[in-house]
N, C-alpha and C positions, 0 to 999 in steps of 0.2 A: 504493500500500500504506500510505502514511502515514495516509490518511483512515480506512482500515479498521482499522488498529491502534488508533487513538484511539477509533473507534466501538465496537469490541468491549470495550475497557477500560471505556468509559463504561457500556455495557450491563450488564456484570457487576457494576459498582458499584451501578447503579440497582436491579437485580434483588435485590441483597443487602439493600436498605433496606426498612423497614416503611412501606408507603404507605397512607394513610387518606384516603378521599374526603370525609370529614366529611359535610356536608349534601348533597353531590352524589348523583345517582343513578348507580350504576355500570352502564352500559348493556351493555358487553361486556368480558370479561376474558380473560387468557391468550392473547393474540393477538400474541405476539412483541414487535416494536418498531414500533407503528403510527405513520406519519407523516401520512397523509391518509385521508379516508373519503368515500364517496359513497352516496346513497340512490336506489333505483330507484322507479318509479311505484307499486309495491306496498308500499313502506315497508321493504324489505330494505336493510340497510347493508353495504357492501363496504369492507374495510379493507386498506390496503397493509401490507407487513411488511419493515422494513429490516434485520431480523436473521435472515431465512430466506427460503425460496422460496415459502411458502404465501401465498395470498390468502384472507382470511377473510370469511365471510358470516354476518351476524346477522339473524335474522328479526324481524318485528314482535313476536313473542312472546319475544324475547331468547334465542333458541336460537342458539348460535354453532358453526360447523363450518368445515372447510377447503373452500373453493369450488373452488380450482384451484391447480396448482403451476406455477411459472415457472422458467426456467433460472437466475435470479439474484435478488438482493434487489430489492424494489420500493420506489418512493417515492410519486409522485402517482397518483391514481386518479380517473376521471370516467366519466359515463354519457351517451351521446348521446341524441338525440331518439327513436331507434329502440330504445333499451334495450340497446345494445351497450356493453360495458365496456372502457375503455382504461386501461393502466397504464404509467407510466414507470419504467424500471429503471436500475441502476447501470452497465449495459453501454451506456448512452446510446441505448437503443432504446425505441420505443413499441410495446407489444403490444396487440392487439385480440382480445376474446373474442366469438365468435359461437356461441350455443348452448352456452356453457361451455368451448369449445375456443379456446385462445389461439394467435395467430400474430403475426408481426412486421408491424406496420402502417407504421412508419417507422424507418429506421436513421439517427439524427441524427449518427452519427460518419462517415457515408459522404459524402465531399466531392463526389461526383458529384451530390449533391442541390442543387448550386449555392448553397451557403451557406458562407461562409468567415469565421472559422475554424469547424471542426466544433463542434457543440453538445456541451458537457460538463456533466454533472450536471443532467439535466432533472428539475425538481421538480414543482410543482403543475400540474395539468391542469384546464382548464375549457372548456366549449363555449358558443358563442353561439347565437342562434336559427336561424342558417343552417347549423348543424352544423359550423362551422369549429372546429378544436381549437387551443387556445393553451397554450403550455408556458413556464414560467419556467425560465431557465437560471441555476443557482445560482453556478457558478464555471467560467469558461472558461479560466482560467489567469492572468488579470491581476487579477481581483477588482474591477475598476473599470469594465469595459465589458461587463457581462453583458446578456442580451437577453430579450425576450419573443418567442417563435417562434410563427408562425401556420402551421397545416397544414390545407389544404382537405380536404373529404371524398374528393377524388381523390388525396390524398397529396402535393400540391404544397407545398413548404416555403419559407417566406420569413421575413425579419426584420420583426416588427411594431413593435418599439421597442428601442432600444439605449442605452448609456450609463448603465446601472443598476448598482448596487453590491450584488451578492449578493441578488437578489430571491427571496423565499420564496413569498409569496402575492399574489394579485391578484383583482380583481373588477370587473365592468362595472356602471355605473349605468344607469338607464333612458334617458339621453341618449347613451350610448355612450362616456362617459369611462371610462378605465381607471385604477384606483387600485392601486398596487403597494407592498407592504411590502418595504423594503430592509434586510436584516439588517446589511449592511456599514457603513451610515452612519446608522442609526436614524431613517430618514425614511419617510414615505409620499409617493410621487410620484404626481402626476396627469398623465395623458396624454390629450389631447383626441383626437377622431376624426381631426382633421387632422394629428396627430402632435406637437403642441406639448407639451413636458414642463415641469412646474414642481413645486416642493415644496409639497405640500398641508399637511403638518404635520411637525414634528420631535418625536420621542419620547425619553424619558429612557434607554431601554435597547433591546436588540435585539428588533425585532418579527419575528414568524413569519408567521402567516396572517392573512387579512382576509376578512370577509364583510359583507353588507349586509342589514338587516332590511326589513320592509315599509314603514317610515317614512322610509327613506333614511339611517338612522344606521348607522355601521360598528361592528363588533366585531373587536378585534385580539388575537391570542394573543401573549404575550411569553415570552421565554426564562426570565423570572423566575416562571413559573407564574401570572401575572396575566392576566386578561382585561380589556382596556380597552374603553370605549365612546367613540367619536369622533363628534361631531356633524358635520353637513354644513358647518359653518363651521370645522372642524378642532380644536375644543376637546376635549381628551382627559380622561377621568376613569376611575377604577378601577370596573369593573362587577362583577368578582368576583375575589377573591384567596384562593387556597388553596395555601399553601406546601408542603403534603404531596403535591400533584399535581405530580410532577417533570417539568420540561421540556415544558410544554404546546406543542403543535404545531398540526396541521391543525384548522380549524374547519369546521362544516357546520350548515346549518339544515335542518329537515325540510321536507317538501313544503308544509305549512301555514304555515311560518315561525313556528312556535309554540315549538319546542324547539331549543335550541342544543346541539350536540355538539362535543366537542373531543378530539383524540387526545393521550394521555399516554404517550409512548414509555417513559419511565422506570418506569411501573407496568404496562406491557403492557395498557393498558385504554383504552376509549373511555367518556367520561363525558357525562352528559346534564343540562342545566339548563333549566328552563322560562323562556322569555322572557315579559316582562309583556305583557298585552293593553293597549295604550295607546289610550285614547279620542281620536279626532280630530274626531268630529262632522261629517265631510265630507259626509254625506248628509242627516242630520236629527238630531232629539233622541232618536230611538227606540233604546233599549238593545238591542233584538233585531235591529237592522239590521246585518248583517255588515260592510257597507262603512264603518260608523262606527268600526271598530276597525283598529288597525295590522296585525293578523294576518289581516284579512278573514274573521274568524270571531268568533262571540259567545263570551264566557267560559263555561267549564264548571267543574265542581267542583274541578279541579286547576289552574285558571288564577289567576295573580296579575294583578290589573287596576289600572291607573293612570288617574286622572281628573285631567288638567290643566285649566287655564283655556282654554276654547275658545269659539268663537262659538255653537255649538250644544251646550249642556250636556246630559248624559244624563238621560233620564226613564224610570223603570221604570213603565210604564203600568198602568192599571187591569186587574187580572186576570193580569198578567205575574209569573212566578216566576223571579227572577234568582238565579243562583248563581255562586260563585267560591270559590277557595281563600282569597284575601285581597284586600282592596281598599284602596288608598291614594288619598285625595282630596287633591290637591296644592293649594298656596296659590292662591286665586282660583277653584278648581274647586268646582262645586256638583252634587251627586247628589241627585235628587228621586225620592221614591216617591209615585206618584199613586194616589189611591183605594185599591183593595185590592191594589195591587202589593206584592210581598214581596221581601225580599233575605236570602239565606242565605250568609254568608261563613264557612267552616269555621274559618279561622285569623284571623278578625277584620277589622275595618274601622278604618283610621287616618285621622283628620281632621287634616291638617296645619294650622299657624297660618294663619288667613285663609281656610280652606276651610269648607264647610258640607255637612251631611247633612240634607235637608229631607224631612218627611213623617211618617207615622204610626209612631212609635217601636216600637209593639207588632208591627209587620210586619217588624222587623229581627231576624234570628237571628244570634247571634254577638257576641262582646265588641267594644265600641267603645272606641277609644283617642282621646281628645281632646288636642290639643297647643296650647300657646301659648308664645311667646317671652317670657322673663322676664329683666329686668335682674339682673345679679349683685350689685347694691347690697344691703347689709344692711338689713333692714327687713321689716315685715309685708306680706303679700299677702293679699287677700281673694278667695276663689274660690267659684263656684257648684258645686253637686253635682247634675248632671242624671241621676244614676244611681239605681237601686234600692239599690245599694251602690257604693262607689268605692274603688279601691285605688291607693295611691301606688306607682308602679313602683320597685322596690328600687334599681335602678341609678341612678336620679335622686336618690334619697334619699342614697345613699352618696357619689355623685360631687359633688353640688352643695350638700351641707351642710344638707339638710332632715332634721332629726332628730325624728321623730314621737314625742311623748310624753316626751321626756327633759327634765330640768331644767337650768337654768343659773343661776349659775355652779357651784353645788354641789347635790348631792342634797338635796331638802327645802327648797330656797330659795323655791319657789312661782313661779319664773319658768319658764314652759314655752314650747315651740316650736309649739304648736298650740292653737287655740281654736275653739269653736263659738258661734254667735250665737243668742240667745233672742228670738224674735219674739212669744211669748205667755207667759202665766203671770206669776207673781209677780216673775220676773227679766226681764220683757220690756224690751228696750232695752239689754241688757248682754251682755258676752262671758263665756263660761265656759271655764276652762282644761281641757284634756284631759290629765289627769295620768298615766293608765295608758298604757303603750306600745300603740299601735294603728296599723294601716294601713288601716282601713276607716272609713267615715263613714255616718251615718244617711241614709236616702233623703230626697229633697226638703229638703235642708238646705244650709247654707253654712258655710264654715269659713275660718279664716285660718292661714297658716303663716309662720313666721319664716324668711326666706331669707338665707343668708350669702354665697352664691356658691360657686365651686369650692373644694372642700377643699384641692386641690393648690396653691392660690394663697395659702394662709394658713400662716404659721409663727409659732407662739406666739400673740401678740395683734396681729399685724400682717400686712397683705397684702404679699406679695413681688411680686405682679403682679396685674393685674385690678382689681376683680372682673369676670369675663367674663359676658356674657349666656349663657343656655342655653335649651334646649327643655324645657318642663315637660310631663310626660305623666301622665295619669290615665285609668284604664280601669275599665270596668264594663258592666253591662247597662242600657241606656237605659230611662227611665221610660215611662209610657204616653202616651195621646193628650192628656190634660189634666192640668195640675198645679194642685193646690189650694194657695192661699196663705192664711195666717193672719196677722192683724194686730190691733193694739191701738190704738184711737183715742187721739190725742195723744201717742203714743210712736213714736219714729223706728223704722221697719222697714227691714231690709236684705233686699232681694228679689233672687233669683237667677234667671238665665236657665236655664230647664229643658230647653233643646234644644241639639242639636249644630249649631246655626245661629243667626245673629243674630235677635233678636226686637225688636219695637217697644218703645220706652221706655214708651209709654202702657200696654202690656200689664202691665208690672211695677208700675204705680201704679193697678191696679184698673180699667183701661180708661178712666181719666180723663185727658184731654188738658189740658196747661197747668199741671201740678203741678211746682213746683221740685224738682229732685232732685240728688243728688251721687254722684260716682264716686270710687273709691279710687285714690290716687296714691302712687308711691314716687319720691323724688327722688334723684339721683345727685350726690354731691359730687366735688370735685376730688381729694381725697386720701382713701384708705380705710384704716380701722383696724378691728381686730376688737374694738372696745369693746362693751359690753353693750347699747348703745342699740338699742331696737327701735322704730323710728319708721316711721310711715306716716300719710297725711293724706287725709281726705275733702275733696274740692274741688268747687266748683260745676262742673257738667257743661259741656262745650264748647257745648252748646245748653242754655240755662238752664231750659227747661221740657219736660216729657214730651210726646211727639208720636207720630204714627203713621208718621213718616218717618225720624226718628233711631232708630238701633238700638244695642242692647247686644251685644257679641260673645260668642262661645262662651266659657263659664266666667265671663262677666262678671256684675257685680252693680251695683245702685244702692241708694241710701238716700234715704228720704223719710218725711214724716209723714202718715199716713192721717187722713182726717177722720171715719172711722167704723170700727167693728169688724167689718164684713161680710167674710166670706171671699169669695175670687174665684178663678176659674180662668184659666189661660193655655193657649190651644189652639194647634194647629198653624197656624191662620189668622193668628196673630200673627207668624209667621216672615216676615222681610222681607230678602231678599238683595240687593235693589236700592236700599234706603234708604241714608242717610248713616251710615256706621259710626262709632262712637266711635273716636277716634284711636289708642287702644291699650286693651289689656285693663284697665289700671288708671287710665284716664281722663286728662283734661288740664283745666287751669283754663279757665273760660269767659272770654271777652273782654268782661267786664261792667265796669261802673263799680265798681271795687273797689281795696282795698289788700291786697296779699299780702305778709305779713311772715314771713320765714324765720329760725329760730334755728339757729346753726351752732356747731361747736366745732372750731377748727383746720382750717377748710375743709370739715369733714364735716357733712352734713345731719343735723339733730336733729329738728326739728318745724317746723310752720308754722301760721298762722291767716289767715283772710280777714275783712275788714270790707267790707261792700257797702252801697250806697245804693239802696234800692228804695222807691218811693212807696207800695207796697202793704203794706210791713212794719209790724208793730206797733211803736209808738214806745217803750212802757214795759214790754215783756216779751218772752218768746220766742214764736215762732209757727212755722208750717210752712216759712217761708223760712229761719229760723235752723237751725243744726245744732249739737247739744250736743257736747262734747268726748268722744271715745272715747279714754280715757287710754292713753298708751304706758307701758311699764314704768319707764323711767328719766327721760327728758326730756319736758317738756310746756310748751307755751305756749298761752294761751287768753285770751279776753276774759271779763269778768263783766257779765252782762246786768242791766238794772234790777231784774229779779226774782231776782237773785243766783244765776243759773245759769252754769255754766262752758260757754263756747261755742267751737267750732272755726270756725264761720262765723257771723258776727254781722251781721244785716241790720237797718239802721235807716232809717226814713222820712226822717229828717233827721240830718245829721252836724254838729250845732251844740253838742255837749256833750262832757264828758270821759268816756272809756271806760276803766275800770281794766283792767290786764293782770295775769294771774297766770302765774308761771313756777315750775318745779320741776326740779331736776336734781342731779347730784353736783357736788362742788367742782371748779372748773376755770375756764379762760378761755373766754368765749363771745362771740358777736356776733349782733346782729340785722342782717339784710340785707333791703332792700326789693326783692323780686323784681319787683314791679309796683305802680305807683301810677297808676291810670287813673280816679281820682275826678274829678268834674266840675271844670272849670277854675276855678270860684269857691271851691274848698275847699282849704285848707292844713291839713296835719296835722303835729303835733309829737309826738315821743316825749319824755315827761317822766320823768326819773329822780329820784324823790323822795329817794333816798339821797344822790346826788351833787349835787342841786339844779341840774340842767341840763335844757335843752330843745333838742331837735335836730329840725330840719325834715326830713321824710321825703319824698324823691323817689325815683323808680326808680333803683336802684343805690346808694342811701345805705347806709352801714354804721356801726353803733354798737357799740363794744367795751365789754364789762363782765366782771366776775368774780363767781363764786359761791364763798363761803368757808364756814367753820363758823358764821359769824354768820348767824342766821336772818333778819336784816334784808336780806341780799343776795339773797333770793328770796322767794317767797310772793306775796300779793295786794296788798301795800302799796307795793312799790317802784316799779313802772312804771305809766304811764297813757298813753293816746292823747288828745291835746287837739286839737280841730278848731276852725277859725275861717274865716269868710268873708273873701275878699279884696276884695269889692266894697262900695260904699256901701250901707248897709242902713237903712231907716226902721223904727224900733220904736215901738209904740204902747202906752202905759200906760193902762189903763182901770180905773176903779173906780166905785163908785156915786156918788162925790162929785167926782171929778176925772178929766180926760182930757188928755193931752198927747202929742206925738210928739217923737222925737229921732232925727236922722239923723247917722250917723258918716260923715264924708267922707274918702275915701282912707285906710281904716283899716290899710293896710300902711304902717307908719311907718318912714321912713329917718332920722329925726332924733329929737328929744325932744318934738315938739309934735303934738297931735291936735286936729283941728277938728271941732266938733259943732254942728249946727243944732238949736235947740229951738223948738217952736211950740205954742201952745194952752194954756200953763200959766197958771193964775190965782193961783198962790202961789209963794213963793221956791223956787229949784231948787238942790239940793246936788249937786256933782260930786266923786267920790272915785276916784282912780286907784290901783290896787294891782298888785303883781307876782303871778306865778302861785302863790306861797306865801302870799299874803294880806298882805304887807307894804305899808303905805301909802306911795305915791310922792309924791302931792300932793293938795291939796284946792282947790276953787274954788266960788264962788257963780255959778250960771248964770242967764241971762235968756233970754227969747224972742228968737231971732235967732242970730247967730254967736258961738260961744264957743271959746276955746282952753284946752287942758289940757296941762300940762307933765309929762313922765314922768321927769324927773330923770336919774339915772345908772342906770336900770334896765338889767339885762342883756338881751341879745337873747332873744326868745322871746315868750311869750304874756303880755299884760297885760290887766287887767280894769278897765273903767270903769263905775262905778255912778252912775246919774242918777236923782234922786228928789225928790219934793216931800213935803208932809205926808201924802199919801194913797196914792201910787203910786211904783213903782220900775221903772226900765229898766236891765238889765245887758247890756253888750256886751264882746266880746273884741276886743283889738287886737293885731296882730302887729308887733313891733318887730324890724327887721332890723339 
């Protein structure tokens, strides 16, 4: 009576509550206190009732009625291979219905059945293929030695497994292993056909029932109204959570293993939830082959389909019309539309980071959501827009600090969080602020957003944690089969991937292979603050030239200088899911011969520049290998080219001269850090600070600290320069119409104060003058053909200049004094 008193108290409390199934389908209602359910071959569902004597039947048309009446309350229910219905009841008997009439099949309280002790509280019932009936014993009095009971078709009773703690549900896999949910110790136990028992997994709270889908994954109902999904390796995750469905109990799959049903005693209902159709490609790549799906059925209009990475990725063939309710292409998965194949997903298609949707975009019906993983670091990100329109999903905007169209730090400041790029017209090669609040973007465009990271991680002007990465979502209607690109000769164009799949980099450079291009990068510092810095950097691509094998990812962009103004199209043939993908959406620096110089403030990334050595570069001006500076709002570092352009990536055919640097930022303490110096071994580079009169050798990891104040001399284009010098002996030739001679600097990395120079071919007196980097004369000498020595005096470490001349010609060489 203790059990019944508690039970009725709980029932009356549950029935007094307002229960809302939320997004679930309410399959059957007003059926007392259902614990378990079973489906016959015709799709009719029979439900037990723990609060009354009725057994309920719900037809495939969702009509519910009383099927039969039993002497007492019922618990488990099952249907054998012949369509007979079996019910376990609180009187510890199993009843069998033949033609709708129930009679006692087995009295488990009768000790003459040769099973000791007698069975108490028979719960779930299931049949095996041989029509043997199995019963879980919930509580035999000890609570620690409960059993699984086996009953043959002839009614012979035996113990199949023991030593369980309050088993509720159980299921056999294809190999005959039995998996049992034990309410008493929060475990799922595995029992092999030979009888060996082991713990399959331990759960956080009390499990109720368990079933297995067509892929071998388990679903477990929990007392907390949560449905867990448990993989074959025992990893559990929340599959569905609805706190308003009180006290979830028995689980059931329909005959097609497409719909999941579970009993909710507290709401007197049975609920239905569609299981996803999971592509496994076990047979082929054919979308229409049922064996390729976990459900052994092809998705229909109400199906939610998942496309993981498999050996046979699905293809919707020519002439095939594929349908679904929703489709999620998981990381590594590729869904292809071939020829005239069409895809209609009523509630949309989601392309996870690293996934791809390949084919004719006009054959896709339904909104497509593209996703990419984004670092939480503050800074600009540049995105493609492969939609006729694109909408930033509001939850991402509010959660992750994407504020479209608002200004910082105050209204009217002109500092915005969103920009679009101009590829043509009078403003070609520039960004335009988007001042008006908006969530949509022009078709066939690209845009940049300033990302702060999770708003919950920021208090005032500082991060309290993080910033954390997040999944960026953008949705819209995909563009057509071909995307027209506009460009202006001699102006850097930013070209966007127009597809929901990777495209060849050559496609974005007008089908020209071998064009240098750049991708956008955001760097993450060690300490994060919510300063107004809006930094991002164009970097040389991981592969320095466009090709038909290197690809740009979904939503990715590249920047390059076109040689002409011809428009060009990017077609679906440019999609390449087997090529070498860029390492991330925002690119990574190439492993080229280069200097990568980063500007930081208190450990926080501010900006960076690259100086590269390329024999094909123009020596005295900008060209297609260089990249101009796309200015950040606050902090900028750049080089100044010989034709007085501000450069983010400065390519020189030779690094034998001084390159001025420009910097701009607010007052504060900063440092330069050499992220990488992979220049040729014969080249040394110094950072020259003209304000403090210092020269610092730059090697990978070198850091140089400096400050910016209200004094204009602390920033601008006059303070810093990069000075390059060769470390090997170099022979220089002076040539004029009247005189020719050579001078060879021997061992020009000087560890003392003496430099040795060999002169040959001069027919007139030679003058030698040594100066420091600021032009101060260190020593003078008269040179002759042959070996000459020059003293550097007390010159500070750094770059020194030696000028060698006669009456008609001059040779100038740099010397590094260590």
